Every structure is written in structure tokens, then in C-alpha cells.
C-alpha positions as CSV (number, residue, x, y, z in Angstrom):
1,X,41.5,15.1,-21.3
2,X,42.1,13.2,-17.8
3,X,41.9,16.4,-16.6
4,X,38.7,17.8,-18.2
5,X,37.1,13.9,-17.3
6,X,38.0,14.8,-13.4
7,X,36.9,17.8,-13.4
8,X,33.6,17.9,-14.4
9,X,31.0,19.6,-12.3
10,X,28.5,16.8,-11.1
11,X,25.8,17.9,-8.9
12,X,24.2,14.5,-7.1
13,X,21.9,13.8,-4.7
14,X,21.7,10.8,-2.5
15,X,19.4,7.7,-1.4
16,X,20.2,4.7,0.3
17,X,18.2,1.3,-0.7
18,X,18.7,1.0,3.6
19,X,15.9,3.2,5.2
20,X,16.8,1.5,8.5
21,X,20.7,1.5,9.3
22,X,22.3,2.3,12.4
23,X,25.5,4.3,10.6
24,X,22.9,6.0,8.6
25,X,20.9,7.7,11.4
26,X,24.0,8.1,13.6
27,X,25.2,10.1,10.7
28,X,22.2,12.3,8.9
29,X,19.8,12.4,12.1
30,X,19.9,14.5,15.8
31,X,20.8,12.3,19.1
32,X,16.9,12.6,19.6
33,X,15.7,11.1,16.5
34,X,15.2,11.2,13.1
35,X,13.0,10.0,9.8
36,X,13.9,8.0,7.0
37,X,11.6,9.0,3.9
38,X,11.0,5.7,1.2
39,X,10.5,7.4,-2.1
40,X,9.6,5.2,-5.0
41,X,11.9,4.8,-7.7
42,X,9.8,5.6,-10.2
43,X,8.9,9.1,-8.9
44,X,12.7,10.3,-8.1
45,X,13.7,9.1,-12.1
46,X,10.7,11.3,-13.2
47,X,11.9,14.1,-10.8
48,X,15.2,13.9,-12.6
49,X,14.0,13.8,-16.3
50,X,11.6,16.6,-15.3
51,X,14.6,18.9,-14.0
52,X,16.6,17.5,-17.0
53,X,13.9,18.3,-19.6
54,X,14.3,22.2,-19.5
55,X,17.9,22.2,-19.8
56,X,19.1,20.1,-22.2
57,X,21.3,22.9,-23.0
58,X,23.4,23.2,-19.8
59,X,24.0,19.5,-18.7
60,X,25.4,16.8,-20.9
61,X,23.7,13.7,-21.8
62,X,25.9,12.0,-19.5
63,X,23.2,13.1,-16.5
64,X,21.2,10.2,-15.4
65,X,17.9,10.4,-13.7
66,X,18.5,7.9,-11.1
67,X,21.5,5.3,-11.1
68,X,22.8,3.0,-8.5
69,X,26.2,3.5,-7.1
70,X,29.5,1.2,-7.6
71,X,31.2,0.5,-5.1
72,X,35.5,0.7,-6.0
73,X,36.9,-3.2,-5.4
74,X,38.7,-5.8,-7.8
75,X,36.1,-6.8,-10.0
76,X,35.2,-2.8,-10.2
77,X,38.9,-2.4,-11.1
78,X,39.1,-4.9,-13.9
79,X,35.8,-3.4,-15.4
80,X,37.4,-0.1,-15.4
81,X,40.7,-1.1,-16.8
82,X,38.6,-3.1,-19.4
83,X,36.3,-0.7,-20.3
84,X,39.2,2.6,-20.7
85,X,40.7,0.2,-23.2
86,X,37.9,-0.2,-25.2
87,X,36.9,3.7,-25.3
88,X,41.1,4.5,-26.1
89,X,40.8,2.1,-29.2
90,X,37.7,3.5,-30.4
91,X,38.7,6.8,-30.4
92,X,42.0,6.3,-32.2
93,X,40.3,4.4,-34.6
94,X,37.6,7.3,-35.2
95,X,39.9,9.9,-34.8
96,X,42.3,8.3,-37.7
97,X,39.2,8.2,-39.5
98,X,38.3,11.3,-39.4
99,X,41.8,12.8,-39.9
100,X,41.5,11.0,-43.7
101,X,38.2,12.7,-44.5
102,X,38.4,15.7,-46.7
103,X,37.6,18.8,-44.7
104,X,33.6,19.6,-44.8
105,X,31.8,22.5,-44.4
106,X,30.2,23.0,-40.9
107,X,31.1,19.6,-39.5
108,X,34.9,19.7,-38.5
109,X,34.6,20.6,-35.3
110,X,32.3,17.8,-34.3
111,X,35.5,15.2,-35.9
112,X,38.3,17.5,-34.1
113,X,40.4,15.1,-32.0
114,X,38.8,17.1,-28.8
115,X,35.1,16.8,-29.7
116,X,36.1,12.8,-30.6
117,X,37.4,12.6,-27.3
118,X,34.8,14.1,-25.3
119,X,32.3,12.0,-27.1
120,X,33.9,9.0,-26.4
121,X,35.3,9.4,-22.5
122,X,31.9,11.3,-21.4
123,X,31.1,7.8,-20.0
124,X,34.1,8.1,-17.3
125,X,33.1,11.5,-16.6
126,X,29.5,10.1,-15.1
127,X,30.9,7.0,-13.9
128,X,33.1,8.9,-11.6
129,X,30.0,10.4,-10.4
130,X,28.7,7.3,-9.1
131,X,32.0,5.4,-8.1
132,X,32.7,5.2,-4.4
133,X,35.2,3.4,-2.1
134,X,34.0,0.2,-1.2
135,X,34.2,1.1,2.3
136,X,31.1,3.2,1.9
137,X,29.6,-0.3,0.5
138,X,27.0,0.1,3.5
139,X,25.2,2.5,2.3
140,X,23.7,0.9,-0.8
141,X,23.5,4.3,-2.3
142,X,21.6,5.3,-5.5
143,X,21.5,9.2,-6.7
144,X,20.5,11.8,-9.4
145,X,23.5,12.7,-10.9
146,X,23.6,15.9,-13.3
147,X,26.9,16.6,-15.4
148,X,27.2,20.0,-15.6
149,X,28.5,21.2,-19.3
150,X,31.8,22.5,-19.5
151,X,31.1,26.5,-20.2
152,X,30.0,29.5,-18.3
153,X,28.4,29.0,-14.6
154,X,24.8,28.5,-15.0
155,X,22.0,30.8,-13.3
156,X,20.7,27.2,-11.4
157,X,23.7,27.1,-9.2
158,X,23.3,28.5,-5.5
159,X,25.4,28.3,-2.9
160,X,25.9,27.8,0.9
161,X,28.1,27.8,3.6
162,X,30.5,24.9,4.1
163,X,33.0,24.2,6.4
164,X,35.8,25.4,4.6
165,X,34.5,26.9,1.4
166,X,31.5,28.1,-0.2
167,X,29.1,25.1,-1.4
168,X,27.3,25.1,-5.1
169,X,24.3,23.3,-5.5
170,X,20.8,22.8,-7.3
171,X,17.2,23.1,-6.6
172,X,15.7,20.2,-7.7
173,X,12.0,20.5,-7.0
174,X,10.6,17.5,-5.7
175,X,6.8,17.9,-6.1
176,X,5.6,17.1,-9.9
177,X,2.6,19.6,-10.6
178,X,0.6,16.6,-12.0
179,X,1.4,13.6,-9.3
180,X,1.0,13.1,-6.0
181,X,4.2,13.0,-4.2
182,X,6.2,9.3,-4.2
183,X,6.2,8.7,-0.6
184,X,5.9,4.5,0.1
185,X,7.0,4.7,3.5
186,X,8.5,6.4,6.8
187,X,10.7,5.4,9.2
188,X,11.0,6.8,12.4
189,X,14.4,6.9,13.8
190,X,15.5,5.4,17.6
191,X,13.5,7.9,19.6
192,X,12.4,8.1,23.5
193,X,8.5,8.0,22.0
194,X,8.4,6.2,18.9
195,X,4.9,5.3,18.8
196,X,3.6,9.0,19.7
197,X,6.3,10.3,16.7
198,X,4.8,7.5,14.5
199,X,1.1,8.8,14.9
200,X,2.1,12.3,14.8
201,X,3.8,11.8,11.3
202,X,0.7,9.8,9.8
203,X,-1.2,12.7,10.7
204,X,1.1,14.8,8.8
205,X,1.0,13.0,5.8
206,X,-2.6,12.7,6.0
207,X,-3.0,16.4,6.0
208,X,-1.1,17.0,3.0
209,X,-3.4,14.5,1.4
210,X,-0.6,11.5,1.4
211,X,-2.8,8.6,2.0
212,X,-1.5,4.9,2.3
213,X,1.9,5.8,3.1
214,X,3.4,3.2,5.3
215,X,4.6,4.9,9.0
216,X,6.8,2.5,10.9
217,X,9.0,2.5,13.9
218,X,12.7,2.0,13.4
219,X,14.0,-1.6,14.2
220,X,17.3,-0.6,16.3
221,X,16.9,0.5,20.1
222,X,17.0,3.5,21.0
223,X,20.3,4.4,23.3
224,X,21.2,7.7,24.7
225,X,23.7,7.6,27.6
């Protein structure tokens, strides 16, 4: 069971509460500048729910359309140990009760020890998908987290070259047919011409009928030496 929890196929898309962080600009943008797009949380949640709604047979109920990351510190360690104790106790109690029940046609598979273990310990798989080392706390990360059901590889999975292996990924449509894309703010990263870049972004948004989006420049000074 421990190996099942740690080997689940989990796909995540990461976002940050902090749209103007020096460490994020350095990690994810080019030296000449970048852009931080601020989505409305309710819109991202709707994107995740729409993606999952047509794939309920392929992704587990442990999937979440939008969830805040947990950063592993002493408090989280205590919380995790407490949850594991509760899950183990609940599993043992239900497994013992199920063993005493007469065999019923059509339901045996749902109360076998492996089936009951999945029922109780699925939460740990989800938790592992949103838990990060405390050193990353500055990122203030939120995730769309999709847990793939155990079984054959699904057609949704595509692959891209990685530094040491093919990297599997999912294409999650960001645009919802019945809604205007939920962008509320764009931050222009540190660059030589922030005013001109901000004006260009504003023109681009208006050209896509995305009006009312706030466009601002980063508060971090530009340095290129």
C-alpha cells in the first residue's frame, strides 16, 4: 500500500499567490523580461472541474480543481502523523468488520483489504501531490492536481523532451466556451522598457476583447549586469 500511495501518477499545474517575486522572475523568465498573469481563482477552479467532468472514469476522486500547497515543517509533520494514525485505525476497524460479514454477490470486491486500503489511504496520495519542502514556502503555490486512476495509460497523456527523460503531461484547455478567460491582472517583469511593454500588453488584451484587465509594472528594479 505504501508503494501504491507514493507511485500514483499525479499531474499538476502550478500557480503562485505572489505575482511579483524576484526568485520567480529569475527562475521562470528570460533576462530581458517576462510577464506574470494573474488568473481569478474561481476561473481556474472552473477550468479544472471542466477538465475532470468528462474524465471521471480516468481520474480518481482525490483530484482537486484548485488547492493550496502544504509546506512541510514541524507542524505539518505532526498533522501528517496524526492523520496516518486515524486512517490506519479506520482501515483496521472496517477491514475487521468486513471480514465478519457473509459473502454478498457483487460486493465482495469492494470490501477486500486492497479495496478498503485504497478507500482510506487515497487521501495520502492527494496530500503527497500538494506537499513541498518548507524551503519553497516563498512560492506560495496553488495547484490543479489530477490523480490518474491505476491502470493503462490514457489517451490524454502526451510527452515532451526533458533533460533526462520523456516528460508526460496533460493538455488542460484554459479557455471555457461559455466564459471570458478569467485574467484580472498582468505584471510586466523587470525589463529595459517597462512602460512600452505595459502598453503593448494592454493593446494585446483589448485586441482579444479582454477589457478591464489591470496591467502594471514590476516593483523590482531592472538589473542586467
